C-alpha positions as CSV (number, residue, x, y, z in Angstrom):
1,M,-23.1,19.5,26.5
2,L,-22.1,19.1,22.8
3,F,-18.5,19.7,21.7
4,E,-18.2,22.4,19.1
5,F,-15.7,21.4,16.4
6,P,-14.3,24.2,14.1
7,K,-16.9,25.1,11.4
8,K,-14.8,24.2,8.5
9,V,-13.9,20.8,9.9
10,K,-17.7,20.1,10.2
11,E,-18.2,21.2,6.6
12,N,-15.5,18.9,5.4
13,N,-16.2,16.1,7.8
14,N,-17.1,13.6,5.0
15,K,-14.0,14.4,3.0
16,L,-11.7,14.1,6.0
17,F,-13.1,11.0,8.1
18,K,-14.4,8.6,5.4
19,K,-15.5,5.2,6.6
20,T,-14.5,3.9,3.2
21,S,-10.9,5.0,3.5
22,Y,-7.9,3.4,5.2
23,D,-6.2,6.8,6.0
24,I,-6.9,10.6,5.4
25,R,-5.9,12.1,2.1
26,A,-7.3,15.6,1.0
27,Y,-6.7,18.9,-0.7
28,V,-4.4,21.2,0.9
29,G,-4.3,24.1,-1.5
30,E,-1.9,25.3,-4.1
31,P,1.8,26.1,-3.9
32,G,2.1,29.6,-2.8
33,D,-1.4,29.5,-1.4
34,F,-1.5,26.4,0.8
35,F,-4.5,26.1,3.3
36,N,-6.6,28.6,1.4
37,D,-10.5,28.9,1.7
38,N,-10.9,25.7,-0.5
39,A,-8.5,23.5,1.3
40,V,-9.8,20.5,3.2
41,L,-6.9,19.2,5.1
42,T,-5.9,22.3,7.2
43,P,-4.0,22.6,10.4
44,S,-7.3,22.8,12.1
45,A,-8.5,19.6,10.5
46,V,-5.3,17.7,11.5
47,E,-5.4,19.2,15.0
48,T,-8.9,17.7,15.2
49,A,-7.7,14.4,14.1
50,G,-4.9,14.5,16.7
51,M,-7.3,15.3,19.4
52,L,-9.9,12.5,18.4
53,T,-7.1,9.9,18.1
54,A,-5.8,10.8,21.5
55,G,-9.2,11.2,23.2
56,M,-11.7,8.8,21.8
57,V,-12.4,5.1,22.8
58,F,-12.8,3.3,19.5
59,N,-14.9,0.3,19.3
60,T,-13.2,-2.5,17.1
61,Q,-14.8,-5.3,15.0
62,N,-13.9,-8.0,17.4
63,G,-16.0,-6.4,20.1
64,G,-13.2,-4.8,22.0
65,T,-12.1,-1.3,22.4
66,V,-8.8,0.6,21.7
67,S,-7.7,4.0,23.1
68,L,-4.8,6.2,24.3
69,K,-4.8,7.0,28.0
70,E,-3.7,10.2,29.6
71,G,0.1,10.0,30.0
72,D,0.6,7.6,27.0
73,T,2.8,8.5,24.1
74,I,2.3,8.8,20.4
75,V,5.2,8.9,17.8
76,V,4.7,11.6,15.0
77,G,6.7,11.8,12.0
78,Y,6.3,13.3,8.4
79,D,7.5,13.4,4.8
80,N,9.5,16.3,3.2
81,G,6.5,17.9,1.5
82,P,6.0,21.6,2.0
83,T,2.9,21.3,4.2
84,S,3.9,18.1,6.2
85,K,5.8,19.8,9.1
86,I,3.0,22.2,10.0
87,L,0.5,19.5,9.8
88,A,2.5,17.1,12.0
89,E,2.8,20.0,14.6
90,S,-0.9,20.4,14.4
91,F,-1.6,16.8,14.9
92,A,0.8,16.8,17.8
93,K,-1.0,19.8,19.4
94,G,-4.3,18.1,19.2
95,A,-3.1,14.9,20.9
96,A,-1.2,16.8,23.6
97,S,-4.4,18.6,24.4
98,Q,-5.9,15.2,25.5
99,G,-3.0,14.7,28.0
100,V,-1.1,12.3,25.5
101,N,2.6,12.9,25.2
102,V,4.2,13.3,21.6
103,Y,7.5,12.1,20.4
104,D,8.3,14.1,17.3
105,I,10.8,12.1,15.2
106,G,11.0,14.6,12.4
107,I,11.3,13.9,8.5
108,S,11.0,10.0,8.5
109,S,9.8,7.1,6.5
110,S,6.4,5.4,7.4
111,G,8.5,2.4,8.3
112,Q,10.6,4.2,10.8
113,V,7.4,5.8,12.5
114,Y,5.9,2.2,12.8
115,Q,9.2,0.8,14.2
116,N,9.8,3.7,16.4
117,Q,6.5,3.3,18.3
118,E,7.9,-0.1,19.5
119,Q,11.6,1.0,19.8
120,L,10.7,4.2,21.9
121,S,8.1,2.4,24.0
122,A,5.2,4.5,22.7
123,H,1.6,3.5,22.3
124,G,0.5,5.0,19.0
125,H,1.8,6.6,15.9
126,C,1.0,9.1,13.2
127,Q,2.6,9.7,9.8
128,I,2.0,12.8,7.7
129,T,2.4,12.1,4.0
130,R,0.9,12.7,0.6
131,S,2.7,9.3,-0.4
132,H,3.0,9.5,-4.2
133,V,0.4,12.1,-5.2
134,E,0.6,15.9,-6.2
135,V,1.8,18.3,-3.8
136,T,-1.7,19.8,-3.7
137,T,-2.7,16.9,-1.5
138,N,-1.6,15.5,1.8
139,G,-2.6,13.0,4.3
140,A,-2.3,11.2,7.7
141,K,-2.1,7.5,8.7
142,F,-2.2,6.7,12.3
143,G,-2.9,4.1,14.7
144,I,-3.0,2.9,18.3
145,G,-0.9,-0.2,19.4
146,T,-1.3,-2.6,16.5
147,Q,-4.5,-1.3,15.4
148,G,-4.6,1.2,12.4
149,I,-7.3,3.9,12.4
150,H,-9.2,3.2,9.1
151,T,-12.5,2.7,7.5
152,Y,-15.1,2.0,10.4
153,L,-12.9,3.6,12.9
154,L,-12.6,6.7,10.8
155,G,-16.4,6.4,10.7
156,Q,-16.6,6.7,14.4
157,M,-14.4,9.9,14.1
158,N,-16.9,11.1,11.5
159,E,-19.8,10.4,13.9
160,A,-18.1,12.2,16.7
161,V,-17.7,15.3,14.5
162,A,-21.1,15.2,13.1
163,S,-22.9,14.8,16.4
164,G,-20.6,16.8,18.7
165,S,-20.6,13.8,21.0
166,F,-16.9,14.0,21.8
167,S,-16.0,14.7,25.3
168,P,-12.5,16.2,25.7
169,R,-10.4,15.1,28.7
170,N,-10.0,17.6,31.5
171,A,-6.2,16.8,31.5
172,K,-2.9,18.2,32.0
173,C,-1.5,19.1,28.5
174,G,0.9,16.4,27.2
175,T,4.5,17.2,26.4
176,I,5.9,17.4,22.8
177,T,9.6,16.2,22.8
178,D,12.0,16.2,19.9
179,K,13.1,12.6,19.4
180,S,14.4,13.1,15.8
181,A,18.0,12.0,16.6
182,E,17.2,9.3,19.0
183,G,14.5,7.8,16.6
184,K,16.8,7.6,13.8
185,K,19.6,6.3,15.9
186,V,17.6,3.3,17.2
187,Y,16.2,2.6,13.7
188,F,19.5,2.5,12.1
189,E,21.0,0.4,15.0
190,K,18.3,-2.3,14.6
191,M,18.8,-2.4,10.8
192,K,22.5,-2.9,11.2
193,N,22.2,-5.6,13.8
194,I,19.8,-7.7,11.6
195,Y,21.4,-7.1,8.2
196,K,25.0,-5.6,8.2
197,D,26.9,-8.9,9.0
198,Y,25.1,-10.8,6.1
199,F,25.6,-8.0,3.5
200,S,29.2,-7.5,4.4
201,K,30.0,-10.9,3.1
202,R,28.2,-10.4,-0.1
203,D,28.9,-8.4,-3.5
204,N,26.4,-5.6,-3.4
205,S,27.8,-3.8,-6.4
206,M,24.7,-4.7,-8.5
207,V,22.1,-3.1,-6.2
208,A,21.0,0.5,-6.8
209,V,18.5,2.5,-4.4
210,N,16.4,5.2,-6.0
211,V,15.3,7.5,-3.1
212,F,13.2,9.6,-5.4
213,G,14.0,12.7,-3.6
214,G,11.5,11.7,-0.7
215,T,12.1,10.6,2.9
216,G,14.2,7.9,1.5
217,V,17.2,10.5,1.5
218,Q,17.4,10.2,5.2
219,Y,18.5,6.6,4.8
220,V,21.3,7.1,2.3
221,E,24.0,6.5,4.9
222,L,22.2,3.4,6.2
223,F,22.3,1.9,2.8
224,K,25.9,2.7,2.5
225,D,26.8,1.3,5.9
226,I,25.0,-2.0,5.3
227,F,25.6,-2.5,1.6
228,G,28.9,-0.9,1.5
229,E,30.3,2.0,-0.7
230,T,29.7,-0.1,-3.9
231,V,25.9,0.5,-3.5
232,T,24.5,3.1,-6.1
233,I,22.2,5.7,-4.7
234,L,20.0,7.5,-7.2
235,G,17.5,10.3,-6.9
236,K,19.1,12.2,-4.0
237,D,18.8,15.7,-5.5
238,I,15.3,15.4,-7.1
239,N,12.9,18.0,-6.0
240,V,9.6,16.2,-5.7
241,N,7.7,19.2,-4.4
242,A,8.4,21.2,-7.7
243,G,5.1,19.7,-9.1
244,D,6.4,18.0,-12.4
245,L,7.6,14.7,-10.9
246,L,6.0,12.3,-8.5
247,A,7.8,9.8,-6.3
248,D,5.7,7.0,-7.7
249,P,7.6,3.7,-7.9
250,T,4.8,2.1,-10.0
251,R,5.1,4.6,-12.9
252,K,7.7,4.1,-15.6
253,E,7.2,7.6,-17.0
254,M,8.3,9.0,-13.5
255,L,11.4,6.6,-13.2
256,E,12.8,7.5,-16.5
257,R,13.1,11.0,-15.4
258,V,15.3,10.0,-12.4
259,P,18.8,11.1,-13.3
260,S,21.2,8.2,-14.0
261,L,18.6,5.6,-13.5
262,Q,18.6,4.3,-17.1
263,A,22.3,4.2,-17.0
264,A,22.1,2.1,-14.0
265,L,19.8,-0.3,-15.8
266,D,22.2,-0.3,-18.7
267,K,24.9,-1.5,-16.5
268,G,22.7,-4.4,-15.3
269,L,22.0,-3.0,-11.8
270,R,18.9,-3.9,-10.0
271,V,17.0,-0.6,-8.9
272,H,14.8,-0.4,-5.8
273,S,12.6,2.7,-5.9
274,F,10.5,4.2,-3.2
275,D,7.5,6.4,-2.9
276,L,7.7,9.6,-0.8
277,D,7.2,8.1,2.7
278,A,9.1,4.9,1.7
279,D,6.5,2.5,2.7
280,R,6.2,1.0,-0.9
281,G,8.9,0.0,-3.4
282,S,9.3,-1.5,-6.8
283,I,12.2,-3.3,-8.4
284,T,13.4,-2.4,-11.9
285,E,15.9,-4.5,-13.8
286,G,17.0,-4.6,-17.5
287,K,18.1,-1.9,-20.1
288,D,14.6,-2.0,-21.9
289,A,12.5,-2.1,-18.6
290,L,11.3,1.4,-18.8
291,T,10.2,1.2,-22.5
292,L,6.6,1.2,-23.0
293,N,6.3,-2.5,-23.5
294,G,9.6,-3.5,-21.9
295,E,9.7,-6.1,-19.3
296,G,11.7,-5.7,-16.2
297,H,9.7,-3.2,-14.0
298,Y,8.2,-5.4,-11.3
299,L,5.3,-4.4,-9.3
300,G,3.3,-6.1,-6.4
301,D,1.9,-9.0,-8.4
302,N,5.2,-9.7,-9.9
303,L,6.9,-9.8,-6.5
304,A,4.1,-12.0,-5.2
305,F,5.5,-14.9,-7.3
306,I,8.8,-14.6,-5.7
307,L,7.5,-14.0,-2.1
308,A,5.0,-16.9,-2.4
309,G,7.8,-19.2,-3.6
310,Y,9.9,-18.2,-0.7
311,K,7.2,-18.7,1.9
312,L,6.1,-22.1,0.5
313,M,9.5,-23.5,-0.3
314,I,11.7,-22.1,2.4
315,A,9.9,-20.3,5.2
316,V,7.0,-22.7,5.9
317,P,9.1,-25.9,5.8
318,A,11.7,-24.3,8.1
319,L,8.8,-23.2,10.6
320,K,7.4,-26.8,10.5
321,K,10.8,-28.3,11.4
322,K,11.4,-25.8,14.1
323,L,7.9,-26.7,15.7
324,E,8.7,-30.4,15.5
325,D,12.0,-29.8,17.3
326,L,10.0,-27.9,20.0
327,N,7.8,-30.9,20.4
328,V,4.7,-29.1,19.4
329,A,1.8,-31.6,18.8
330,K,1.5,-32.9,15.2
331,E,-2.2,-31.8,15.0
332,K,-1.3,-28.2,16.1
333,I,1.7,-28.1,13.7
334,D,-0.7,-29.0,10.7
335,E,-3.2,-26.1,11.8
336,I,-0.1,-23.7,11.8
337,V,1.2,-24.8,8.6
338,K,-2.1,-24.4,7.1
339,I,-2.5,-20.8,8.3
340,A,1.2,-20.0,7.2
341,S,0.7,-21.5,3.9
342,I,-2.1,-18.9,3.0
343,I,-0.9,-16.6,0.2
344,Y,-3.2,-13.5,0.1
345,V,-4.1,-12.4,-3.4
346,D,-4.9,-8.8,-4.2
347,P,-7.9,-8.5,-6.5
348,R,-5.7,-6.4,-8.7
349,Y,-3.1,-9.2,-9.2
350,T,-2.8,-11.0,-12.5
351,S,-4.8,-14.2,-12.3
352,S,-1.4,-16.0,-12.9
353,V,-0.3,-15.7,-9.3
354,K,-3.3,-17.6,-8.1
355,S,-2.8,-20.3,-10.8
356,Y,1.1,-20.5,-9.9
357,V,0.4,-20.9,-6.1
358,E,-2.3,-23.4,-6.4
359,K,-0.9,-25.6,-9.2
360,E,2.8,-25.3,-9.0
361,L,3.4,-24.5,-5.3
362,K,0.3,-26.5,-4.1
363,G,-0.5,-23.7,-1.6
364,T,-3.7,-21.9,-0.8
365,T,-4.8,-18.5,-2.1
366,E,-7.4,-16.1,-0.6
367,F,-8.5,-12.8,-2.0
368,H,-7.9,-9.9,0.2
369,R,-9.6,-6.6,0.3
370,K,-7.2,-3.6,-0.4
371,G,-5.9,-1.4,2.2
372,H,-2.6,-1.6,3.9
373,S,-4.0,-1.4,7.4
374,L,-6.4,-4.2,6.7
375,W,-3.7,-6.6,5.5
376,K,-1.7,-5.9,8.6
377,E,-4.7,-6.7,10.8
378,T,-5.0,-10.0,8.9
379,I,-1.5,-11.0,9.3
380,T,-1.4,-9.9,12.9
381,A,-4.4,-12.1,13.6
382,N,-2.7,-15.1,12.0
383,M,0.5,-14.6,13.9
384,N,-1.7,-14.6,17.1
385,K,-3.5,-17.7,16.1
386,M,-0.2,-19.6,15.2
387,A,1.4,-18.4,18.5
388,A,-1.6,-19.6,20.4
389,L,-1.7,-23.0,18.6
390,A,2.0,-23.5,19.3
391,G,1.5,-22.9,23.0
392,F,3.2,-19.5,23.4
393,S,1.9,-16.6,25.3
394,S,2.6,-14.0,22.6
395,I,3.6,-13.3,18.9
396,K,6.9,-11.9,20.3
397,E,7.6,-15.4,22.0
398,F,6.4,-17.3,18.9
399,V,8.9,-15.5,16.8
400,A,11.8,-15.7,19.2
401,K,11.4,-19.4,19.5
402,T,10.9,-20.2,15.7
403,G,12.5,-17.4,13.8
404,Y,9.3,-17.2,11.5
405,R,8.5,-14.2,9.3
406,D,5.3,-14.0,7.4
407,I,5.6,-11.9,4.2
408,Q,2.7,-10.8,1.9
409,I,2.4,-8.0,-0.7
410,E,-0.3,-5.8,-2.1
411,A,-0.5,-5.0,-5.8
412,S,0.1,-1.3,-4.7
413,L,3.6,-2.4,-3.5
414,H,3.0,-2.3,0.2
415,M,5.0,-5.3,1.2
416,F,4.2,-6.6,4.7
417,A,6.9,-8.4,6.7
418,T,6.6,-9.6,10.3
419,D,9.2,-8.0,12.5
420,T,12.2,-10.2,13.6
421,M,11.8,-8.7,17.2
422,D,8.0,-8.5,18.0
423,G,6.4,-10.3,15.1
424,I,4.2,-7.4,14.0
425,P,3.7,-6.8,10.2
426,R,5.0,-3.4,8.9
427,D,5.3,-2.1,5.4
428,D,8.7,-0.6,5.7
429,A,10.3,-0.3,2.1
430,V,13.6,0.6,3.5
431,E,14.0,-2.5,5.5
432,N,12.3,-4.4,2.7
433,I,15.2,-3.7,0.4
434,F,17.5,-5.7,2.6
435,L,14.9,-8.5,3.1
436,L,14.2,-8.8,-0.6
437,E,17.9,-9.1,-1.6
438,K,18.2,-11.7,1.1
439,V,15.1,-13.7,-0.2
440,L,16.6,-13.5,-3.8
441,D,19.9,-14.9,-2.4
442,E,17.9,-17.8,-0.7
443,M,15.8,-18.5,-3.9
444,N,19.1,-18.5,-5.9
445,I,17.8,-15.8,-8.1
446,K,20.7,-14.0,-9.7
447,T,18.7,-11.9,-12.1
448,L,15.0,-11.7,-12.4
449,K,14.2,-12.1,-16.1
450,P,15.0,-15.8,-16.1
451,F,12.7,-16.4,-13.1
452,F,9.9,-14.5,-14.6
453,D,10.3,-16.2,-18.0
454,K,9.3,-19.4,-16.2
455,M,6.1,-18.0,-14.6
456,P,2.6,-18.3,-16.3
457,K,2.0,-15.4,-18.7
458,R,-1.1,-13.2,-19.2
459,F,-1.6,-9.9,-20.9
460,I,-2.7,-7.4,-18.4
461,T,-3.5,-3.7,-18.3
462,K,-2.1,-1.6,-15.4
463,E,-4.7,-0.3,-13.0
464,I,-6.3,2.2,-15.1
465,R,-7.3,5.3,-13.0
466,T,-9.3,8.2,-14.4
467,T,-10.8,11.2,-12.8
468,S,-14.5,11.6,-12.4
469,V,-16.3,14.9,-12.4
470,S,-17.1,14.5,-8.6
471,N,-17.1,11.9,-5.7
472,E,-21.0,11.8,-6.2
473,A,-20.7,10.9,-10.0
474,K,-17.9,8.5,-9.0
475,D,-20.2,6.7,-6.8
476,A,-23.1,6.6,-9.0
477,I,-21.2,5.3,-12.1
478,T,-19.5,2.7,-9.9
479,A,-23.0,1.6,-8.5
480,S,-24.5,1.3,-11.9
481,I,-21.7,-0.7,-13.5
482,L,-21.3,-3.0,-10.6
483,D,-25.0,-3.8,-10.7
484,T,-24.7,-4.5,-14.6
485,L,-21.8,-6.8,-14.0
486,R,-23.6,-8.7,-11.1
487,K,-26.6,-9.2,-13.3
488,T,-24.4,-10.3,-16.2
489,F,-22.1,-12.8,-14.4
490,E,-24.1,-14.1,-11.3
491,G,-24.7,-17.8,-11.9
492,R,-22.9,-18.1,-15.1
493,A,-20.8,-21.2,-15.4
494,G,-17.1,-20.7,-15.6
495,F,-17.1,-17.3,-14.1
496,S,-16.6,-16.2,-10.4
497,I,-17.2,-12.9,-8.7
498,V,-15.4,-11.2,-5.8
499,E,-16.4,-7.7,-4.6
500,F,-14.4,-5.6,-2.1
501,D,-14.7,-1.9,-1.1
502,G,-16.7,-0.6,-4.0
503,Q,-15.0,-2.8,-6.6
504,I,-15.9,-6.0,-8.4
505,R,-13.7,-8.7,-10.1
506,I,-14.9,-11.2,-12.6
507,D,-12.6,-14.2,-13.2
508,W,-12.6,-16.9,-15.7
509,A,-10.2,-19.5,-16.9
510,T,-8.0,-17.2,-19.2
511,G,-8.5,-13.7,-17.5
512,F,-10.4,-11.3,-15.6
513,L,-12.0,-7.8,-15.5
514,M,-12.2,-5.4,-12.6
515,Y,-14.2,-2.2,-12.1
516,G,-14.5,0.2,-9.2
517,M,-13.6,3.3,-7.5
518,S,-10.8,4.8,-5.6
519,N,-11.3,5.2,-1.8
520,T,-9.0,8.1,-1.7
521,S,-9.6,10.3,-4.6
522,P,-12.5,11.0,-7.2
523,K,-11.2,8.5,-9.6
524,L,-12.8,5.5,-11.2
525,T,-10.5,2.4,-11.6
526,F,-10.4,-0.7,-13.8
527,M,-8.2,-3.5,-15.2
528,A,-8.5,-6.1,-18.0
529,E,-6.6,-9.3,-18.6
530,G,-6.5,-11.9,-21.2
531,E,-4.5,-15.0,-22.2
532,T,-3.7,-13.2,-25.6
533,V,-3.5,-9.5,-26.7
534,K,-6.7,-10.0,-28.6
535,E,-8.6,-11.3,-25.4
536,R,-7.2,-8.5,-23.3
537,N,-8.4,-5.7,-25.8
538,M,-11.7,-7.4,-26.1
539,V,-12.2,-7.3,-22.3
540,L,-10.9,-3.7,-22.1
541,A,-13.3,-2.6,-24.9
542,Y,-16.2,-4.1,-23.0
543,I,-15.3,-2.3,-19.8
544,M,-14.7,0.9,-21.7
545,A,-18.2,0.6,-23.4
546,L,-19.9,0.2,-19.9
547,H,-17.9,3.0,-18.4
548,N,-18.6,5.5,-21.2
549,E,-22.4,4.6,-21.1
550,A,-22.5,5.0,-17.2
551,K,-20.6,8.3,-17.6
552,K,-23.0,9.6,-20.1
553,Q,-26.0,8.8,-17.9
554,E,-24.4,10.7,-14.9
555,K,-23.5,13.7,-17.4
556,D,-19.8,13.2,-16.5
557,D,-18.0,14.5,-19.5
558,L,-14.5,14.4,-18.2
559,P,-12.3,12.5,-20.8
560,M,-10.1,9.6,-20.1
561,D,-7.0,10.8,-18.4
562,V,-4.4,9.6,-21.0
563,S,-1.6,11.4,-19.2
564,E,-1.9,8.8,-16.4
565,N,-2.8,6.2,-18.8
566,P,-0.6,6.9,-21.8
567,F,-0.8,3.3,-23.1
568,Y,-4.0,4.3,-24.9
569,I,-2.1,6.6,-27.2
570,K,1.5,5.1,-27.2
571,D,0.9,1.4,-27.3
572,A,-0.3,0.4,-30.8
573,S,-1.2,-3.2,-29.4
574,Y,-4.4,-1.7,-27.9
575,E,-5.8,-0.2,-31.0
576,M,-7.7,2.0,-28.6
577,N,-6.4,5.6,-29.1
578,K,-9.8,7.1,-28.7
579,P,-11.2,5.3,-25.6
580,D,-13.9,7.7,-24.8
581,E,-15.5,6.9,-28.3
582,I,-15.9,3.1,-27.5
583,N,-19.4,1.8,-27.2
584,F,-21.5,-1.3,-27.6
585,D,-21.3,-1.2,-31.4
586,D,-17.6,-1.9,-31.3
587,E,-16.7,-5.3,-32.8
588,R,-14.5,-6.2,-29.7
589,V,-17.5,-5.5,-27.3
590,K,-19.6,-7.7,-29.4
591,A,-17.0,-10.4,-29.5
592,F,-16.7,-10.3,-25.7
593,I,-20.4,-10.5,-25.2
594,K,-20.3,-13.6,-27.6
595,F,-17.3,-15.0,-25.6
596,I,-19.2,-15.0,-22.1
597,G,-22.2,-16.7,-23.9
């Protein structure tokens, strides 16, 4: 007998459980009218997600399965948005209906949710958060054990809803227990055990933390306890639910509106900023950092220079020495070092990172598809390989014997550090502040500008995001442009192509271009880079001509979103204040076509 899912959940199935996405993110309605008739992510939808997470057996890519059993426990947390608590309660209700117990840890960062799964001896987790987007949207990211439920696993949920093939358990309803105090207590204790002694012997007066009015507010006392009272806390009183300011650590126009943040930069402080659920974090330093063309606001590919240097100059040599002391065979050590020395390159990175790692650090780079769950899977697999090569029965034993931590970072600012206790990678921006400050000390970096002045320089756009008229138009435009770029660059000497999740990147000696679509919203995304401003503009004009022509073909008349991409208007170096009008007659487009031969 087929299971009957709620009618609206079935209607919105393809918007909720998307096999191209690495979490759930969808429209929840408008302030004062949440969960209206047009809402996609409703309590009923999230209850369904909880039921499927707890009751399905998922088939993984390695041929195995992952599932929660009756009597297992899942940790549920949520950000401080207006719809998050009720959605977390709905997920808990759905999970409990399948005989799975729920630990409700209340308002918490994603990092605490991930860590509490281990600390509270649970078997899965769910975080309800909209991350950094408008209050009209919310989302859910969840997992079982170390396996995130994303992409093809969300696709299995989609199939279950579409076919009605789900078989609910005839189980006693699970319990829902308030663990908010205990969850925070064990998380705080762990952070203090690892970092307090180190930072108690250090001058932390130049450190500032911008909690951005999000879940980071929950950790103000932790920062003061570890860094001491000299640490500066910013953004405690921001109302990120008012609709006019987003907790987005990537965007200067949001950071400049945080009270006293500019004053902290004027004093020479290094400012760490979170998003709403504190799983991503940027660093800002220098009094001109927030100006349009000012340097000093450091995102994922900037931090990759530091982390790659730390790995290859400090962490990997220390791991090799430890393995030698443990009498691991030389050929096994060589294989482990080879794995540990891989620096994963986000396709949205500046090409300078790849050049720096390979030419200066003599390391190895590999492009990695975007998606925080996917990066964590890769890192976990690598840790398992290294543990096995070293003769250990688990990652946990490998970490205990060697003290090794792998660190990688996405362009989106998800920084993944393997845990000091169990060796599992987590993107916990709260802990990462302590870790980053410690890494800077070990790299002898007092201030960031002198370090970055020595790095290879390129002129790169931010990741440009602009709304399409619909997901259908977005898909068609992307398919058209990717096809054009493939035909243009395949087999062309001096150019390389990488494709990933509906996006394409073309690299050459002095720059790159990228075009694709967002997996979480109806937006088209692109980037351009060149060795000079002239080359960057030439590349961007070419992308804009392709973009505008494809939009015209799909009758997508939405203009470029210059509110999200203000550089078109404000930065005179681009000479592109009417981006929607650029076509193949533009002299810069003709110059790029000549440039590629």
